[in-house]
C-alpha positions in Angstrom: -0.1 0.0 -0.1 1.4 3.5 -1.2 0.5 6.6 0.8 1.6 10.1 0.3 2.1 11.9 4.0 2.8 15.4 4.7 3.1 18.1 7.2 2.8 21.8 6.9 3.4 25.1 9.5 0.4 27.1 7.9 1.4 30.0 9.9 -1.7 31.3 12.1 -4.6 30.0 10.8 -6.9 32.3 12.9 -10.3 32.7 13.5 -9.4 35.8 15.6 -8.0 38.9 13.9 -5.4 39.5 16.7 -3.8 36.6 18.5 -2.0 38.9 21.2 -3.2 42.2 22.5 -0.7 45.0 21.0 0.8 41.9 18.8 2.5 42.2 15.5 0.2 41.8 12.6 0.4 41.7 8.8 -2.0 45.1 8.8 0.7 47.4 10.7 2.5 48.4 7.9 -0.5 49.5 5.7 -2.2 51.1 8.6 1.2 53.0 9.5 0.2 55.2 6.4 -3.1 56.7 7.8 -4.3 58.5 10.2 -7.5 57.6 12.2 -8.3 60.1 14.9 -11.0 57.8 16.4 -10.2 54.3 17.5 -13.4 52.8 16.4 -12.8 53.9 12.6 -9.2 52.5 12.8 -9.8 49.3 14.1 -13.0 48.6 11.6 -10.6 49.5 8.9 -7.8 47.5 10.4 -10.2 44.7 10.7 -11.7 45.0 6.7 -7.8 45.2 5.7 -6.9 41.6 7.9 -9.9 40.0 6.0 -8.7 40.9 2.9 -5.0 39.9 3.2 -6.1 36.5 4.8 -8.0 35.8 2.0 -5.2 36.1 0.0 -2.8 34.5 2.1 -5.1 31.6 2.6 -5.5 31.2 -1.1 -1.7 30.6 -1.5 -1.7 28.1 1.1 -4.5 26.0 -0.6 -2.5 26.3 -3.6 0.7 24.3 -1.7 -1.7 21.7 -0.5 -3.4 21.3 -3.6 -0.1 20.9 -5.4 1.4 18.3 -2.8 -1.7 16.0 -3.2 -0.8 14.3 0.2 -3.2 11.7 1.4 -2.9 12.6 5.3 -1.7 16.1 6.5 -0.5 16.9 9.8 -0.6 20.7 10.2 0.8 23.4 12.6 -0.6 26.9 13.8 -4.3 26.2 13.6 -6.4 27.8 15.7 -9.3 25.6 16.0 -11.1 22.8 14.5 -14.0 25.4 12.9 -11.2 27.1 10.8 -9.5 24.1 10.0 -12.8 22.5 8.4 -14.0 26.4 6.9 -10.2 26.3 5.5 -10.7 23.0 3.5 -14.1 23.4 2.4 -13.9 27.3 1.3 -10.1 27.0 0.0 -8.6 24.0 -0.3 -11.8 21.8 -2.1 -12.0 24.5 -4.5 -8.8 23.8 -6.2 -7.5 20.3 -4.7 -7.9 17.0 -6.6 -8.6 15.3 -3.3 -11.3 15.8 -0.7 -10.6 15.3 2.9 -12.3 14.9 5.8 -11.7 12.8 9.1 -10.4 16.5 10.8 -8.9 16.1 14.0 -7.7 19.2 16.7 -7.7 18.8 19.9 -7.1 22.5 22.1 -3.3 21.9 23.3 -0.9 24.2 25.5 -0.1 27.1 23.6 -0.7 30.2 25.0 -1.7 31.7 21.3 -4.1 29.0 21.0 -2.1 27.5 18.0 -2.5 23.8 17.7 -2.3 20.7 15.6 -4.6 19.5 13.2 -5.1 16.5 11.0 -6.9 15.8 7.7 -7.2 12.6 5.8 -8.6 12.0 2.2 -12.4 11.2 2.8 -11.8 7.7 0.9 -9.0 6.5 2.5 -10.4 5.5 5.9 -13.5 5.0 7.4 -14.5 6.9 11.1 -14.2 3.8 12.9 -11.0 3.2 11.7 -9.3 6.5 13.0 -8.3 6.6 16.7 -6.7 9.9 18.0 -5.2 10.9 21.3 -4.0 14.1 22.9 -1.0 14.2 25.1 -1.2 17.6 26.1 -1.5 16.9 29.8 1.8 14.4 30.0 4.3 16.2 32.6 8.0 16.0 32.7 7.6 13.6 35.6 5.7 11.4 33.8 7.4 11.2 30.6 10.9 10.8 33.0 12.3 13.8 31.2 13.0 16.2 34.0 16.7 17.6 34.0 18.0 20.4 36.4 18.2 22.8 33.5 14.7 23.3 33.2 14.7 25.3 36.3 16.2 28.0 34.9 12.8 28.1 32.9 10.8 28.2 36.0 9.7 24.7 35.0 8.8 22.3 37.6 8.7 18.3 37.4 4.7 18.0 37.2 4.2 21.0 34.4 3.1 20.0 31.0 6.3 18.9 29.0 4.7 19.5 25.2 5.0 23.3 24.2 1.6 22.5 22.0 0.8 18.6 22.2 1.8 15.4 20.7 -1.2 14.6 18.3 -1.4 11.0 17.8 -3.4 9.4 14.8 -3.7 5.6 14.7 -5.0 4.5 11.3 -6.6 1.0 10.3 -5.6 0.0 6.8 -7.1 -3.1 5.9 -4.5 -5.4 7.1 -2.1 -2.6 7.8 -1.6 0.0 10.6 -0.3 3.4 10.4 0.3 5.9 13.7 1.1 9.3 13.2 2.8 11.5 16.1 2.2 15.3 15.1 4.4 17.5 17.1 5.1 21.4 17.3 7.8 21.9 19.5 9.2 24.8 21.3 10.4 27.9 19.3 13.8 29.1 18.7 12.9 32.2 19.3 13.7 34.4 22.6 14.4 37.8 21.1 18.1 37.4 21.4 20.8 35.9 19.3 21.2 32.8 22.1 17.6 31.7 21.4 18.6 28.7 19.7 20.9 27.5 22.6 18.7 29.0 25.5 15.5 27.0 24.4 17.4 23.6 23.5 16.4 21.7 26.8 13.1 22.3 26.4 12.8 20.5 23.1 14.9 18.2 24.0 12.8 16.9 26.9 9.9 17.2 24.4 11.8 14.7 21.7 12.3 12.8 24.7 8.8 12.6 25.8 7.4 11.4 22.4 10.1 8.6 22.2 8.9 7.9 26.0 5.1 7.8 24.2 6.4 5.7 20.9 7.7 3.0 23.3 4.6 2.9 25.6 2.3 2.7 22.6 3.9 -0.1 21.1 6.2 -1.8 23.8 8.8 -4.2 23.0 7.4 -4.2 19.2 8.3 -0.5 18.6 10.8 -1.2 16.0 8.5 -3.4 13.8 5.9 -1.0 14.1 4.6 1.2 11.4 4.6 5.0 13.0 6.0 8.6 11.9 7.1 11.3 14.3 6.2 14.6 12.0 5.7 18.0 12.1 7.3 21.6 13.1 10.3 20.1 15.3 12.2 23.8 15.4 15.1 21.7 15.7 18.5 21.0 12.8 21.7 20.6 13.1 23.2 21.6 9.8 22.1 24.7 8.2 22.6 26.1 4.6 24.5 29.4 4.5 25.1 31.6 1.2 25.8 29.1 -1.6 24.5 26.3 0.0 27.6 26.1 2.7 26.8 23.6 5.3 26.9 25.3 8.7 27.0 23.2 11.6 24.7 24.6 14.4 25.4 22.0 17.1 22.8 20.4 19.1 19.1 21.3 18.3 17.3 19.1 21.1 16.0 16.7 18.7 18.7 14.2 18.6 16.9 12.0 21.0 14.5 11.2 18.3 17.7 10.0 15.9 19.7 8.2 18.4 19.0 4.7 17.6 15.2 5.6 17.2 13.8 7.4 14.1 15.4 7.3 11.2 15.5 10.7 8.9 15.0 10.1 5.2 15.8 13.8 4.6 19.4 12.5 5.0 19.2 10.9 1.3 18.5 14.1 -0.3 21.0 16.3 -1.9 22.2 18.8 1.0 21.0 21.9 -1.0 17.3 20.1 -0.9 17.2 19.9 2.8 15.5 22.8 3.9 11.7 24.0 4.8 12.2 27.5 6.2 14.4 30.5 5.8 15.8 33.3 7.8 17.6 36.3 7.0 18.5 38.4 10.1 20.9 40.8 11.9 23.6 39.2 14.4 24.5 41.5 16.9 27.7 39.0 17.6 29.1 39.0 14.2 27.6 42.4 13.2 26.6 41.4 9.9 23.4 40.1 8.0 23.3 36.6 8.2 20.9 34.1 6.6 20.3 30.4 6.8 18.2 27.8 5.0 16.6 25.5 7.6 15.1 22.0 8.1 12.9 22.7 11.0 9.9 20.3 9.5 10.6 16.9 9.7 9.3 13.5 8.9 11.1 10.7 10.6 10.2 7.1 10.2 10.2 4.0 12.6 12.9 1.5 11.7 10.4 -0.8 10.1 9.2 2.0 7.7 12.6 3.2 6.9 13.4 -0.6 6.0 10.7 -0.9 3.3 11.5 2.8 2.3 15.1 3.1 2.0 15.3 5.9 -0.3 11.7 7.7 -0.6 10.6 10.3 -2.5 9.9 13.8 -0.8 8.6 17.1 -1.8 9.0 20.5 -0.5 6.4 22.6 -2.1 8.3 25.9 -2.4 6.0 28.0 -4.5 4.1 29.4 -1.6 7.2 31.4 0.0 7.7 35.0 -0.5 10.1 36.6 -2.8 12.2 37.6 -0.1 13.4 33.6 0.1 16.0 32.1 -2.2 14.4 29.5 -3.8 18.0 27.6 -4.7 20.9 28.4 -1.8 23.5 27.5 -4.4 22.2 30.9 -6.4 25.3 33.5 -6.3 22.8 36.2 -7.2 20.8 37.4 -4.3 20.2 41.1 -5.4 16.2 41.9 -4.9 15.9 42.9 -8.8 17.1 39.0 -9.6 14.5 37.7 -7.0 11.7 39.6 -7.5 11.6 39.2 -11.1 11.7 35.4 -11.1 8.6 33.5 -12.2 8.5 30.5 -9.7 6.0 31.3 -7.2 2.3 31.5 -7.4 0.3 34.5 -8.4 0.1 37.5 -6.1 2.9 35.9 -4.1 4.7 39.2 -2.8 8.2 39.8 -1.4 7.2 39.5 2.2 3.4 39.4 1.8 1.0 37.7 1.1 2.3 34.4 0.9 1.1 30.9 1.7 3.6 30.2 4.8 6.9 31.3 6.3 7.2 27.3 6.1 6.6 24.8 3.2 4.9 21.8 3.2 6.9 18.6 3.1 5.8 15.7 1.9 6.9 11.9 1.5 5.7 8.7 -0.5 5.8 5.6 1.5 5.0 2.2 1.2 3.1 0.7 4.2 4.1 -2.7 5.1 2.0 -5.2 7.0 1.9 -4.6 10.5 
């Protein structure tokens, strides 16, 4: 049996206009050009602008999902089950070849209420053949992953280990079974240059907790079972600098998932293809503008799935990324004129916005062996 499985951080698929009081929104730049003496008038204009911008953005998000043609999706940064269903009904299903259903989303631990969602092709399974399980309540102590380094964050042993959740989806596919563990690990951003290093212990604990869950889910036969860990893990070791130069960033926190456990099929790809996110930023430490192509999104295979799929086909759908992102890290010409005139994006994609997301969808084609 063959399936295409995908993961995609859709970047703030929200039903709320502002997810943080006073937080940055995509309307800020346009609104800065106008003066509104009355607060209620300004708010009305801003809401109208937000709806228009969101429509453009979601058309591009849907184009990326339609191009990927995955049978199963694990999506990150979704506001609610209602917004997930509305997005597929009013955007994805207007353009995609597949029809999706079996939607699931369980409110997790994120303070912005961005959660992990699931969707599958309607004709792939019956509702009775799907089992969902949230692990948002799991504590550091219960997963046996509490370390002293976590205390500096104010974290206690009985606090919840997952920044969002680990959503498990078990599918009965005739004589085969497949279980997905969808994750969205702690962000590397803390507003300073040391965000990656400072937040690493939290991601490491999350990775160890996922490992704990999988071993508990399958017992001694975990190596022979068909399972995936997928999502925005916010972790990578090797990034790509200018001209696709490999940059070893050191430990990322997700190493426990790869240490005699799961297999990363992205390792079989050419180096310049191994990325799903791009960052350009000013480094105070180096006093210069830095850039990096990063593999933040992952699909990790169980040993059994890896053995059945030694070199699986993987796709990164990048046409929805904004023009500021160089799609080929090897390209020496990074001038704005060169990037802005290339014809490799969806119609109406902008320099920074609108865009499908700040991540690109990642898919993998798998043969599912008998369980």
